[in-house]
Each structure stands twice: as structure tokens, then as C-alpha cells.
TIRO-2110 file (N, C-alpha, C; in Angstrom, 1 decimal):
// TIRO-2110
216.6, -36.0, -55.4, N, 1, A
217.3, -35.8, -56.7, CA, 1, A
218.5, -34.8, -56.1, C, 1, A
220.0, -34.2, -56.8, N, 2, A
221.1, -33.9, -55.9, CA, 2, A
220.6, -32.4, -57.0, C, 2, A
220.7, -31.5, -56.4, N, 3, A
219.9, -30.0, -56.3, CA, 3, A
220.8, -29.8, -58.0, C, 3, A
220.4, -29.2, -58.7, N, 4, A
220.5, -29.3, -60.2, CA, 4, A
220.5, -27.3, -60.7, C, 4, A
221.2, -26.7, -61.1, N, 5, A
221.3, -25.0, -61.0, CA, 5, A
220.9, -24.8, -62.6, C, 5, A
219.8, -24.2, -63.4, N, 6, A
219.8, -23.8, -64.3, CA, 6, A
220.8, -22.6, -64.5, C, 6, A
221.3, -22.4, -65.5, N, 7, A
222.2, -21.2, -65.8, CA, 7, A
221.7, -20.5, -67.1, C, 7, A
221.2, -19.6, -67.7, N, 8, A
220.7, -19.0, -68.8, CA, 8, A
221.5, -18.0, -68.8, C, 8, A
222.4, -18.4, -69.9, N, 9, A
222.8, -17.4, -70.9, CA, 9, A
222.4, -16.3, -71.7, C, 9, A
221.9, -15.3, -71.8, N, 10, A
221.5, -14.1, -72.3, CA, 10, A
222.4, -12.2, -72.4, C, 10, A
221.9, -12.3, -73.6, N, 11, A
222.6, -11.1, -74.1, CA, 11, A
221.2, -10.0, -73.6, C, 11, A
221.6, -8.6, -72.9, N, 12, A
220.9, -7.8, -72.8, CA, 12, A
220.1, -7.1, -74.3, C, 12, A
218.5, -7.4, -74.0, N, 13, A
217.8, -7.0, -75.3, CA, 13, A
217.3, -5.9, -76.0, C, 13, A
218.9, -5.0, -76.0, N, 14, A
218.7, -3.8, -76.6, CA, 14, A
219.1, -3.8, -78.1, C, 14, A
218.3, -3.1, -78.5, N, 15, A
218.3, -2.9, -80.0, CA, 15, A
219.6, -2.5, -80.6, C, 15, A
219.7, -3.1, -81.7, N, 16, A
220.8, -3.0, -82.6, CA, 16, A
221.9, -4.8, -81.8, C, 16, A
221.9, -4.8, -80.7, N, 17, A
223.1, -5.7, -80.3, CA, 17, A
222.3, -6.8, -79.8, C, 17, A
220.7, -7.2, -79.6, N, 18, A
220.3, -8.3, -80.0, CA, 18, A
219.3, -8.5, -80.7, C, 18, A
219.6, -10.2, -81.3, N, 19, A
218.9, -10.7, -82.3, CA, 19, A
219.4, -10.2, -83.7, C, 19, A
220.7, -10.1, -84.2, N, 20, A
221.0, -9.2, -84.9, CA, 20, A
220.2, -9.9, -86.4, C, 20, A
220.3, -11.3, -86.3, N, 21, A
219.7, -12.0, -87.7, CA, 21, A
218.4, -11.7, -87.6, C, 21, A
217.8, -11.5, -87.2, N, 22, A
216.4, -11.4, -87.1, CA, 22, A
215.6, -9.8, -87.6, C, 22, A
217.1, -9.0, -87.5, N, 23, A
216.8, -7.1, -87.9, CA, 23, A
216.0, -7.4, -89.1, C, 23, A
216.9, -7.9, -90.6, N, 24, A
216.1, -7.8, -91.8, CA, 24, A
214.6, -8.0, -91.7, C, 24, A
214.1, -9.1, -91.0, N, 25, A
212.9, -9.2, -90.9, CA, 25, A
212.1, -8.3, -90.0, C, 25, A
212.2, -7.7, -88.8, N, 26, A
211.7, -7.6, -88.0, CA, 26, A
212.3, -5.7, -87.4, C, 26, A
213.4, -5.7, -88.0, N, 27, A
213.9, -4.2, -87.7, CA, 27, A
214.5, -3.9, -86.3, C, 27, A
215.6, -3.7, -85.9, N, 28, A
216.1, -3.6, -84.6, CA, 28, A
215.4, -3.5, -83.5, C, 28, A
214.2, -2.6, -83.2, N, 29, A
213.5, -1.9, -82.3, CA, 29, A
212.8, -3.9, -81.8, C, 29, A
212.1, -4.0, -83.3, N, 30, A
211.0, -5.4, -83.2, CA, 30, A
212.1, -6.9, -82.6, C, 30, A
213.4, -6.8, -83.5, N, 31, A
214.3, -7.9, -82.7, CA, 31, A
214.4, -7.9, -81.2, C, 31, A
214.8, -6.5, -80.9, N, 32, A
214.7, -6.6, -79.0, CA, 32, A
213.7, -6.8, -78.7, C, 32, A
212.3, -6.1, -79.2, N, 33, A
211.5, -6.8, -78.4, CA, 33, A
211.4, -8.1, -78.3, C, 33, A
211.3, -9.0, -79.3, N, 34, A
211.4, -10.1, -79.3, CA, 34, A
212.0, -10.7, -78.7, C, 34, A
213.7, -10.3, -78.6, N, 35, A
214.6, -10.9, -77.6, CA, 35, A
214.1, -10.8, -76.2, C, 35, A
213.5, -9.3, -75.7, N, 36, A
212.9, -9.5, -74.2, CA, 36, A
212.1, -10.2, -74.0, C, 36, A
211.0, -10.5, -74.7, N, 37, A
210.1, -11.2, -74.3, CA, 37, A
210.9, -13.0, -74.1, C, 37, A
211.7, -13.4, -75.1, N, 38, A
212.2, -14.7, -74.9, CA, 38, A
212.7, -15.2, -73.7, C, 38, A
213.6, -13.8, -73.6, N, 39, A
213.9, -13.9, -72.3, CA, 39, A
213.4, -14.1, -71.2, C, 39, A
212.3, -13.1, -71.2, N, 40, A
211.1, -13.0, -69.8, CA, 40, A
210.5, -14.6, -69.9, C, 40, A
210.1, -15.3, -71.0, N, 41, A
209.2, -16.8, -71.4, CA, 41, A
210.6, -18.0, -70.7, C, 41, A
212.1, -17.6, -70.9, N, 42, A
212.9, -18.1, -70.2, CA, 42, A
213.2, -18.3, -68.9, C, 42, A
213.4, -17.3, -68.4, N, 43, A
213.2, -17.0, -67.2, CA, 43, A
211.9, -17.5, -66.5, C, 43, A
211.0, -17.1, -66.9, N, 44, A
209.6, -17.7, -66.0, CA, 44, A
209.8, -19.3, -66.5, C, 44, A
209.7, -20.1, -67.2, N, 45, A
209.7, -21.7, -67.4, CA, 45, A
211.1, -21.9, -66.4, C, 45, A
211.9, -21.3, -66.4, N, 46, A
212.9, -22.1, -65.2, CA, 46, A
213.1, -22.2, -64.3, C, 46, A
212.1, -20.6, -63.4, N, 47, A
211.5, -20.8, -62.5, CA, 47, A
210.4, -21.6, -62.3, C, 47, A
209.4, -21.6, -62.8, N, 48, A
208.5, -22.6, -62.8, CA, 48, A
208.9, -23.9, -63.0, C, 48, A
210.3, -24.3, -63.4, N, 49, A
210.8, -26.0, -62.9, CA, 49, A
210.7, -26.2, -61.7, C, 49, A
211.1, -25.1, -60.6, N, 50, A
211.4, -25.9, -59.4, CA, 50, A
212.6, -26.5, -59.3, C, 50, A
213.4, -25.9, -59.8, N, 51, A
214.8, -26.5, -59.3, CA, 51, A
216.0, -25.9, -58.7, C, 51, A
215.1, -24.5, -57.7, N, 52, A
215.7, -23.9, -56.9, CA, 52, A
216.4, -22.4, -57.8, C, 52, A
216.8, -21.3, -57.3, N, 53, A
216.8, -20.1, -58.2, CA, 53, A
217.5, -20.4, -59.4, C, 53, A
217.2, -19.9, -60.4, N, 54, A
217.8, -20.0, -61.9, CA, 54, A
219.2, -19.0, -61.7, C, 54, A
219.9, -19.2, -62.3, N, 55, A
221.2, -18.0, -62.4, CA, 55, A
221.1, -17.7, -63.9, C, 55, A
221.2, -16.4, -64.1, N, 56, A
221.3, -15.8, -65.4, CA, 56, A
222.6, -14.8, -65.6, C, 56, A
223.5, -16.2, -66.6, N, 57, A
224.2, -15.6, -66.4, CA, 57, A
224.7, -14.0, -67.9, C, 57, A
224.6, -13.0, -67.1, N, 58, A
224.4, -11.7, -68.4, CA, 58, A
225.8, -11.2, -69.0, C, 58, A
225.2, -10.8, -70.4, N, 59, A
226.1, -9.9, -71.0, CA, 59, A
225.4, -8.6, -71.5, C, 59, A
225.5, -7.7, -71.2, N, 60, A
227.2, -7.2, -70.1, CA, 60, A
226.7, -7.2, -68.8, C, 60, A
227.7, -6.8, -68.1, N, 61, A
227.7, -7.4, -66.8, CA, 61, A
226.5, -6.7, -66.1, C, 61, A
225.7, -7.3, -65.2, N, 62, A
224.4, -6.9, -64.4, CA, 62, A
224.4, -5.6, -64.3, C, 62, A
225.7, -5.0, -63.7, N, 63, A
225.2, -3.5, -63.5, CA, 63, A
225.3, -2.5, -64.6, C, 63, A
225.5, -3.1, -65.8, N, 64, A
225.4, -2.0, -66.8, CA, 64, A
223.8, -1.1, -66.9, C, 64, A
223.8, -0.4, -67.3, N, 65, A
222.4, 0.0, -67.5, CA, 65, A
222.0, -0.7, -68.6, C, 65, A
222.1, -1.4, -69.5, N, 66, A
221.1, -2.1, -70.5, CA, 66, A
220.7, -3.0, -70.1, C, 66, A
220.5, -2.9, -68.6, N, 67, A
220.0, -4.1, -67.7, CA, 67, A
218.7, -3.4, -67.0, C, 67, A
218.8, -2.1, -67.2, N, 68, A
218.0, -1.6, -66.1, CA, 68, A
216.8, -1.8, -66.6, C, 68, A
215.9, -1.4, -68.0, N, 69, A
214.3, -1.7, -68.0, CA, 69, A
213.8, -3.2, -68.3, C, 69, A
215.3, -4.2, -68.5, N, 70, A
215.0, -5.4, -68.6, CA, 70, A
215.1, -6.6, -67.6, C, 70, A
215.4, -5.8, -66.3, N, 71, A
215.8, -6.9, -65.0, CA, 71, A
214.8, -8.2, -65.0, C, 71, A
215.3, -9.0, -64.6, N, 72, A
214.4, -10.6, -64.7, CA, 72, A
214.2, -10.7, -63.2, C, 72, A
213.0, -10.7, -62.8, N, 73, A
212.8, -10.9, -61.6, CA, 73, A
213.2, -12.9, -61.3, C, 73, A
213.2, -13.3, -59.7, N, 74, A
213.4, -14.7, -59.7, CA, 74, A
214.6, -15.4, -60.2, C, 74, A
216.1, -14.7, -60.8, N, 75, A
217.2, -15.2, -61.0, CA, 75, A
217.7, -14.3, -59.9, C, 75, A
219.0, -15.0, -60.2, N, 76, A
220.2, -14.4, -59.6, CA, 76, A
221.4, -14.3, -61.1, C, 76, A
221.9, -12.7, -60.7, N, 77, A
222.4, -12.5, -62.1, CA, 77, A
224.0, -12.3, -61.9, C, 77, A
224.9, -12.8, -62.7, N, 78, A
225.9, -12.8, -62.9, CA, 78, A
226.7, -12.7, -63.9, C, 78, A
227.9, -11.8, -64.3, N, 79, A
228.7, -11.9, -65.0, CA, 79, A
229.3, -12.9, -66.0, C, 79, A
228.8, -13.1, -67.4, N, 80, A
228.9, -13.8, -68.0, CA, 80, A
231.0, -13.8, -68.5, C, 80, A
231.3, -12.7, -67.7, N, 81, A
232.8, -12.8, -68.0, CA, 81, A
233.6, -12.7, -69.4, C, 81, A
234.9, -12.7, -69.6, N, 82, A
235.7, -12.6, -70.7, CA, 82, A
235.9, -13.9, -71.5, C, 82, A
236.1, -13.6, -72.8, N, 83, A
235.9, -14.9, -73.7, CA, 83, A
235.4, -15.3, -74.6, C, 83, A
235.7, -16.6, -75.3, N, 84, A
234.4, -16.8, -76.3, CA, 84, A
233.7, -17.7, -75.7, C, 84, A
232.5, -18.2, -76.0, N, 85, A
231.3, -18.8, -75.6, CA, 85, A
232.0, -20.1, -75.0, C, 85, A
233.0, -20.9, -75.1, N, 86, A
233.0, -21.9, -74.3, CA, 86, A
233.9, -21.7, -73.4, C, 86, A
234.6, -21.0, -73.2, N, 87, A
235.7, -20.4, -72.1, CA, 87, A
234.4, -19.8, -70.9, C, 87, A
233.5, -19.2, -71.7, N, 88, A
232.1, -18.5, -70.7, CA, 88, A
231.2, -19.8, -70.1, C, 88, A
231.1, -20.9, -70.8, N, 89, A
230.4, -21.8, -70.3, CA, 89, A
230.8, -22.6, -69.3, C, 89, A
232.0, -23.0, -69.7, N, 90, A
232.9, -23.7, -69.2, CA, 90, A
233.0, -22.8, -67.2, C, 90, A
233.0, -22.0, -67.5, N, 91, A
233.5, -21.0, -65.9, CA, 91, A
232.4, -21.1, -65.3, C, 91, A
231.3, -21.3, -66.0, N, 92, A
230.1, -21.4, -65.5, CA, 92, A
229.9, -22.5, -64.9, C, 92, A
229.9, -24.0, -65.5, N, 93, A
229.7, -25.3, -65.5, CA, 93, A
230.6, -25.6, -64.1, C, 93, A
231.9, -25.0, -64.2, N, 94, A
233.1, -25.4, -63.5, CA, 94, A
232.5, -24.8, -62.0, C, 94, A
232.0, -23.4, -61.8, N, 95, A
231.5, -22.7, -60.3, CA, 95, A
230.0, -23.8, -60.1, C, 95, A
229.4, -24.0, -60.9, N, 96, A
228.2, -24.7, -60.3, CA, 96, A
228.7, -26.0, -59.8, C, 96, A
229.2, -26.6, -60.5, N, 97, A
229.5, -28.2, -59.7, CA, 97, A
230.7, -28.1, -58.8, C, 97, A
231.4, -27.4, -58.7, N, 98, A
232.3, -26.8, -57.5, CA, 98, A
231.5, -26.5, -56.2, C, 98, A
230.6, -26.7, -56.5, N, 99, A
229.7, -25.6, -55.5, CA, 99, A
228.7, -27.2, -55.2, C, 99, A
228.7, -28.1, -55.8, N, 100, A
228.1, -29.2, -55.3, CA, 100, A
226.5, -29.7, -55.7, C, 100, A
226.7, -28.9, -57.0, N, 101, A
225.3, -28.9, -57.7, CA, 101, A
225.9, -29.5, -59.0, C, 101, A
224.4, -29.8, -59.9, N, 102, A
224.6, -30.6, -61.6, CA, 102, A
224.1, -29.4, -61.8, C, 102, A
224.2, -29.4, -63.3, N, 103, A
224.0, -27.8, -63.8, CA, 103, A
223.6, -27.9, -65.3, C, 103, A
222.3, -27.3, -65.9, N, 104, A
221.9, -27.3, -67.0, CA, 104, A
222.0, -25.6, -67.7, C, 104, A
222.5, -25.8, -68.9, N, 105, A
223.2, -24.7, -69.6, CA, 105, A
222.6, -24.3, -70.9, C, 105, A
221.7, -23.1, -70.5, N, 106, A
220.7, -23.4, -71.6, CA, 106, A
220.9, -21.6, -72.2, C, 106, A
220.1, -21.1, -73.5, N, 107, A
220.1, -19.9, -73.8, CA, 107, A
218.8, -19.4, -73.3, C, 107, A
218.6, -18.3, -74.2, N, 108, A
217.2, -17.6, -73.9, CA, 108, A
216.6, -17.7, -75.4, C, 108, A
217.0, -18.7, -76.1, N, 109, A
216.7, -18.7, -77.7, CA, 109, A
215.3, -19.6, -78.3, C, 109, A
214.9, -20.6, -77.2, N, 110, A
214.3, -21.6, -77.8, CA, 110, A
212.9, -21.8, -76.5, C, 110, A
211.8, -21.0, -77.3, N, 111, A
210.9, -21.7, -76.5, CA, 111, A
210.5, -22.6, -76.3, C, 111, A
211.0, -23.5, -76.7, N, 112, A
210.3, -25.2, -76.2, CA, 112, A
210.8, -25.8, -75.0, C, 112, A
211.6, -25.4, -75.1, N, 113, A
212.4, -25.5, -73.4, CA, 113, A
211.5, -25.3, -72.3, C, 113, A
210.6, -26.1, -72.4, N, 114, A
209.7, -25.2, -71.3, CA, 114, A
210.0, -26.1, -70.1, C, 114, A
209.2, -25.8, -68.7, N, 115, A
209.7, -26.1, -67.0, CA, 115, A
209.6, -27.6, -67.4, C, 115, A
208.6, -28.3, -68.1, N, 116, A
208.1, -30.0, -68.0, CA, 116, A
210.3, -30.4, -68.5, C, 116, A
210.7, -29.8, -70.0, N, 117, A
211.4, -30.1, -70.5, CA, 117, A
212.7, -29.9, -69.4, C, 117, A
212.9, -29.2, -69.0, N, 118, A
213.8, -28.7, -68.3, CA, 118, A
214.2, -30.0, -66.7, C, 118, A
212.9, -30.0, -66.3, N, 119, A
212.7, -30.6, -65.2, CA, 119, A
213.1, -32.1, -65.5, C, 119, A
212.5, -32.6, -66.7, N, 120, A
213.1, -34.1, -67.2, CA, 120, A
214.7, -34.2, -67.7, C, 120, A
215.0, -32.5, -68.2, N, 121, A
216.8, -33.0, -67.7, CA, 121, A
217.2, -33.2, -66.4, C, 121, A
216.4, -32.3, -65.8, N, 122, A
217.4, -32.7, -64.4, CA, 122, A
217.8, -34.2, -63.9, C, 122, A
216.3, -34.7, -64.4, N, 123, A
215.9, -36.3, -63.9, CA, 123, A
216.9, -36.9, -64.3, C, 123, A
217.6, -36.8, -65.8, N, 124, A
218.1, -38.1, -66.7, CA, 124, A
219.6, -37.4, -66.2, C, 124, A
220.0, -36.5, -65.2, N, 125, A
221.1, -36.5, -64.4, CA, 125, A
221.3, -37.2, -63.7, C, 125, A
220.2, -38.5, -62.7, N, 126, A
219.9, -39.0, -61.9, CA, 126, A
221.2, -40.4, -62.6, C, 126, A
220.8, -40.5, -63.9, N, 127, A
221.0, -41.8, -64.1, CA, 127, A
222.0, -41.4, -65.2, C, 127, A
222.5, -40.3, -66.1, N, 128, A
223.2, -39.6, -67.1, CA, 128, A
224.6, -39.2, -66.3, C, 128, A
225.6, -38.9, -67.1, N, 129, A
226.4, -38.0, -67.0, CA, 129, A
225.9, -36.4, -67.5, C, 129, A
225.3, -36.6, -68.6, N, 130, A
225.5, -35.5, -69.2, CA, 130, A
224.4, -35.5, -70.0, C, 130, A
223.6, -34.9, -70.3, N, 131, A
222.2, -34.7, -71.6, CA, 131, A
222.4, -33.3, -72.3, C, 131, A
222.0, -33.6, -73.4, N, 132, A
221.7, -32.7, -74.1, CA, 132, A
220.3, -32.6, -75.1, C, 132, A
219.9, -31.4, -75.6, N, 133, A
218.8, -31.1, -76.4, CA, 133, A
219.6, -30.4, -77.5, C, 133, A
220.0, -31.1, -78.7, N, 134, A
220.2, -30.5, -79.7, CA, 134, A
219.4, -29.6, -80.6, C, 134, A
220.0, -28.6, -81.4, N, 135, A
218.9, -27.5, -81.6, CA, 135, A
219.3, -28.0, -83.5, C, 135, A
217.9, -27.6, -83.9, N, 136, A
217.8, -27.8, -85.8, CA, 136, A
219.0, -27.5, -86.4, C, 136, A
219.7, -26.1, -85.9, N, 137, A
220.6, -25.4, -86.5, CA, 137, A
222.0, -26.3, -86.7, C, 137, A
222.3, -27.3, -86.2, N, 138, A
223.9, -28.0, -85.2, CA, 138, A
224.0, -27.8, -84.3, C, 138, A
223.3, -26.7, -83.5, N, 139, A
224.0, -26.5, -82.2, CA, 139, A
223.4, -26.9, -81.0, C, 139, A
223.2, -26.8, -79.8, N, 140, A
222.5, -27.5, -78.8, CA, 140, A
221.9, -26.3, -77.9, C, 140, A
220.4, -26.6, -77.2, N, 141, A
219.4, -25.7, -76.6, CA, 141, A
219.7, -25.4, -75.4, C, 141, A
220.5, -27.2, -75.0, N, 142, A
220.7, -27.3, -73.7, CA, 142, A
221.8, -28.5, -73.4, C, 142, A
222.3, -28.2, -72.5, N, 143, A
223.7, -29.3, -72.0, CA, 143, A
223.9, -29.5, -70.5, C, 143, A
223.1, -30.5, -70.3, N, 144, A
223.3, -30.7, -68.4, CA, 144, A
224.9, -31.7, -68.4, C, 144, A
224.9, -31.4, -67.3, N, 145, A
226.3, -32.1, -66.7, CA, 145, A
226.4, -32.3, -65.3, C, 145, A
226.5, -33.5, -65.2, N, 146, A
226.8, -33.6, -63.2, CA, 146, A
228.4, -33.9, -63.0, C, 146, A
229.0, -34.0, -64.0, N, 147, A
231.1, -34.0, -64.1, CA, 147, A
230.8, -33.0, -64.9, C, 147, A
232.6, -32.7, -65.4, N, 148, A
233.0, -31.7, -66.1, CA, 148, A
234.4, -32.1, -66.5, C, 148, A
234.8, -32.1, -68.0, N, 149, A
235.5, -32.2, -68.8, CA, 149, A
235.7, -30.3, -70.0, C, 149, A
237.1, -30.3, -69.8, N, 150, A
236.9, -29.1, -70.6, CA, 150, A
237.2, -29.3, -71.7, C, 150, A
237.1, -30.6, -72.2, N, 151, A
237.3, -30.8, -73.8, CA, 151, A
235.8, -30.9, -74.1, C, 151, A
234.7, -30.3, -73.7, N, 152, A
233.5, -29.9, -74.0, CA, 152, A
233.5, -28.6, -74.5, C, 152, A
234.4, -27.9, -74.1, N, 153, A
233.8, -26.3, -74.3, CA, 153, A
235.3, -25.4, -75.1, C, 153, A
236.5, -26.5, -75.3, N, 154, A
237.7, -26.2, -76.1, CA, 154, A
237.5, -26.3, -77.4, C, 154, A
238.0, -25.6, -78.3, N, 155, A
238.3, -26.0, -79.6, CA, 155, A
237.3, -26.3, -79.9, C, 155, A
236.0, -26.0, -79.7, N, 156, A
234.4, -26.2, -80.8, CA, 156, A
234.1, -24.8, -81.7, C, 156, A
233.7, -24.9, -82.6, N, 157, A
233.5, -23.9, -83.6, CA, 157, A
232.1, -23.3, -83.4, C, 157, A
232.2, -22.6, -82.7, N, 158, A
230.8, -22.2, -82.2, CA, 158, A
229.7, -21.5, -83.1, C, 158, A
228.5, -21.4, -83.0, N, 159, A
227.5, -20.9, -84.0, CA, 159, A
227.6, -21.7, -85.4, C, 159, A
227.7, -23.1, -85.4, N, 160, A
228.0, -23.6, -86.7, CA, 160, A
227.1, -24.9, -86.5, C, 160, A
227.1, -25.7, -87.8, N, 161, A
226.3, -26.7, -87.9, CA, 161, A
226.7, -28.2, -87.1, C, 161, A
228.2, -28.1, -86.5, N, 162, A
228.7, -29.2, -86.2, CA, 162, A
228.7, -29.1, -84.4, C, 162, A
228.2, -27.8, -83.7, N, 163, A
228.3, -27.9, -82.5, CA, 163, A
227.8, -29.3, -81.4, C, 163, A
226.6, -29.3, -82.1, N, 164, A
225.9, -30.8, -80.9, CA, 164, A
226.4, -31.9, -81.5, C, 164, A
227.4, -32.3, -82.8, N, 165, A
227.7, -33.5, -83.1, CA, 165, A
229.2, -33.3, -82.2, C, 165, A
229.9, -32.5, -82.8, N, 166, A
231.2, -32.4, -81.6, CA, 166, A
231.1, -32.5, -80.2, C, 166, A
229.8, -32.0, -79.8, N, 167, A
229.9, -32.1, -78.4, CA, 167, A
229.6, -33.8, -78.1, C, 167, A
228.5, -34.4, -78.8, N, 168, A
228.4, -35.6, -78.2, CA, 168, A
229.1, -36.4, -78.7, C, 168, A
230.1, -36.4, -79.6, N, 169, A
231.0, -37.4, -80.1, CA, 169, A
232.6, -37.2, -78.9, C, 169, A
232.6, -36.1, -78.4, N, 170, A
233.7, -35.6, -77.4, CA, 170, A
233.1, -36.3, -76.1, C, 170, A
231.8, -36.9, -75.5, N, 171, A
231.0, -37.1, -74.5, CA, 171, A
231.2, -38.6, -74.7, C, 171, A
231.2, -38.6, -75.8, N, 172, A
231.7, -40.5, -76.2, CA, 172, A
233.0, -41.3, -75.7, C, 172, A
233.8, -40.0, -76.5, N, 173, A
234.9, -40.2, -76.1, CA, 173, A
235.8, -40.3, -74.8, C, 173, A
234.7, -39.6, -73.9, N, 174, A
235.5, -39.4, -72.6, CA, 174, A
234.7, -40.8, -71.8, C, 174, A
233.6, -41.6, -72.3, N, 175, A
233.1, -42.7, -72.1, CA, 175, A
231.9, -42.3, -71.0, C, 175, A
231.5, -41.3, -71.3, N, 176, A
230.4, -40.9, -70.0, CA, 176, A
228.9, -41.2, -70.7, C, 176, A
228.1, -41.5, -70.0, N, 177, A
226.7, -41.6, -70.3, CA, 177, A
225.8, -40.4, -70.5, C, 177, A
225.5, -40.8, -71.7, N, 178, A
224.4, -39.1, -72.3, CA, 178, A
222.9, -39.8, -72.7, C, 178, A
222.1, -39.1, -72.3, N, 179, A
221.0, -39.2, -72.8, CA, 179, A
220.5, -38.0, -73.8, C, 179, A
220.3, -38.2, -75.0, N, 180, A
219.7, -37.1, -75.9, CA, 180, A
218.2, -37.1, -75.8, C, 180, A
218.5, -35.6, -75.6, N, 181, A
216.5, -35.5, -76.3, CA, 181, A
216.8, -35.0, -77.1, C, 181, A
215.0, -34.2, -77.2, N, 182, A
214.3, -34.1, -78.6, CA, 182, A
215.3, -32.8, -79.5, C, 182, A
215.3, -32.7, -80.9, N, 183, A
215.6, -31.7, -80.9, CA, 183, A
215.1, -30.5, -81.0, C, 183, A
215.1, -29.3, -80.8, N, 184, A
214.4, -28.3, -80.4, CA, 184, A
214.7, -27.1, -81.8, C, 184, A
213.9, -26.4, -82.1, N, 185, A
214.6, -25.3, -83.2, CA, 185, A
214.5, -23.9, -82.1, C, 185, A
215.9, -23.0, -82.0, N, 186, A
216.0, -22.1, -81.8, CA, 186, A
215.0, -20.9, -82.7, C, 186, A
215.2, -19.5, -82.1, N, 187, A
214.7, -18.5, -82.8, CA, 187, A
216.0, -17.8, -83.1, C, 187, A
216.7, -18.1, -83.9, N, 188, A
218.0, -17.5, -84.7, CA, 188, A
217.6, -16.8, -86.0, C, 188, A
216.9, -17.1, -86.9, N, 189, A
216.5, -16.9, -88.5, CA, 189, A
215.4, -16.6, -88.6, C, 189, A
215.1, -15.6, -89.5, N, 190, A
213.2, -14.9, -89.9, CA, 190, A
212.5, -16.3, -90.3, C, 190, A
213.4, -17.6, -90.4, N, 191, A
212.1, -18.8, -91.0, CA, 191, A
212.1, -19.6, -89.6, C, 191, A
212.5, -19.3, -88.5, N, 192, A
212.1, -19.5, -86.9, CA, 192, A
211.3, -19.2, -86.5, C, 192, A
210.6, -17.4, -87.0, N, 193, A
209.8, -17.3, -86.3, CA, 193, A
208.5, -17.8, -86.0, C, 193, A
208.4, -18.7, -86.6, N, 194, A
207.0, -19.4, -86.2, CA, 194, A
206.8, -20.1, -84.7, C, 194, A
208.3, -20.2, -84.2, N, 195, A
208.6, -20.6, -82.8, CA, 195, A
208.0, -19.2, -81.8, C, 195, A
207.8, -18.3, -82.3, N, 196, A
207.9, -17.4, -81.2, CA, 196, A
205.9, -17.9, -80.8, C, 196, A
205.0, -18.3, -81.5, N, 197, A
204.0, -18.6, -81.0, CA, 197, A
203.8, -19.2, -79.6, C, 197, A
205.2, -19.6, -79.1, N, 198, A
205.2, -20.8, -78.2, CA, 198, A
205.3, -19.5, -76.9, C, 198, A
205.8, -18.7, -77.2, N, 199, A
206.1, -17.9, -75.9, CA, 199, A
204.7, -17.1, -75.1, C, 199, A
204.3, -17.3, -74.0, N, 200, A
203.4, -16.9, -73.5, CA, 200, A
203.5, -15.8, -73.2, C, 200, A
202.7, -14.7, -72.4, N, 201, A
202.6, -13.3, -72.0, CA, 201, A
203.4, -13.7, -70.4, C, 201, A
204.2, -13.2, -69.9, N, 202, A
205.2, -13.4, -68.8, CA, 202, A
205.0, -11.8, -68.6, C, 202, A
END
């Protein structure tokens, strides 16, 4: 199998800045604690997938004191850098693919994206140009690529219900082969909190 790099996009789980849409249900401290648990769970599953050392694309930069209490073990931390989400995703994908690896781009909001699903996504890239796990809110929980086209990340209206559909349509327009995996649920809103039961103690 060609090496595949898992790249996790995450914000430091700081009260008032992390999982703000959960603040009405959990409060600032509670939302930040859940964000920290989700990040630890995501890192643990990425490490358990045994696809090499995962990369944590961090905001703010890894040098920020915001990360001091939460610095995960087992990942290589790198700054997300400037720009909108599309620019940051494109930059990470470009870097990994240029290094001769394939890439799985994920966040830290989807407890169902476990080690087995990550390994399966990597295996799908043996026979497909791209793999996607749509999310119930219309975004995606994972985008895996073995080649890159900037159209997948430019002029996308992020955090809307059309992100996955637009991305799938653009992959089709490129003529690429695509595997569409299970539709998974992110924990973004109070009604998603039942998914938190999937988070183990890490």
C-alpha cells in the first residue's frame, strides 16, 4: 500500500473558542472539555490506524500557549496557516501529496471515524482517486485523495449543507474514480451530543 498520511484539522480546545455552537447546551467550559475529549479520541484512532505518524494541522500555531495543556502525543503538529478552510485544506493536501504520500483529511468532530474506517479509507485509495465520508449536516467527515485538483477546495461555501454534494460533483467533473463511504455524524450541535457516547477514555 502506498503510504497514506492522516491529517487532522483542529482548533485548540480553549473555552469560548472551541465548539461554540455547543455552548448553549454545555457552557463554555463544558464545550471546551468535550472538544478536548474529541481531539484526544481522534488522535488515538488515527494512531491506532497504523498508517504512520498522523499530522495535526493546528490553529492557532503549535507554538501558541493555547496548546500547552492539550498537546497530543503521537502526532506531528504543524500550523494550519492563513486563509479560509479551503486554502488551508489545499495547502495540507498539496504538501502531503508532493511528498509521495496519499492524504486523508479529517477533523476532530466525528467519533464514528475510528481506526477501522480510517484504514478502510486508505485502502480505497488503492483503487480510487478519492474517497469521501459525507456528514449528516451536508459537509464531510473525511476526504481522501491520491491526486489533487484545486477545484475541490476553491469557491466552496464551507459550513453549509452543500459541501459534500459540491465536492462529489467536482470530483465527477474531473472524471476521477470516487468511493463514497458511510454518512457519519459530526458533533456540532446540541442534537448531536448522543454521538459523544462513542468517545472512549484516552
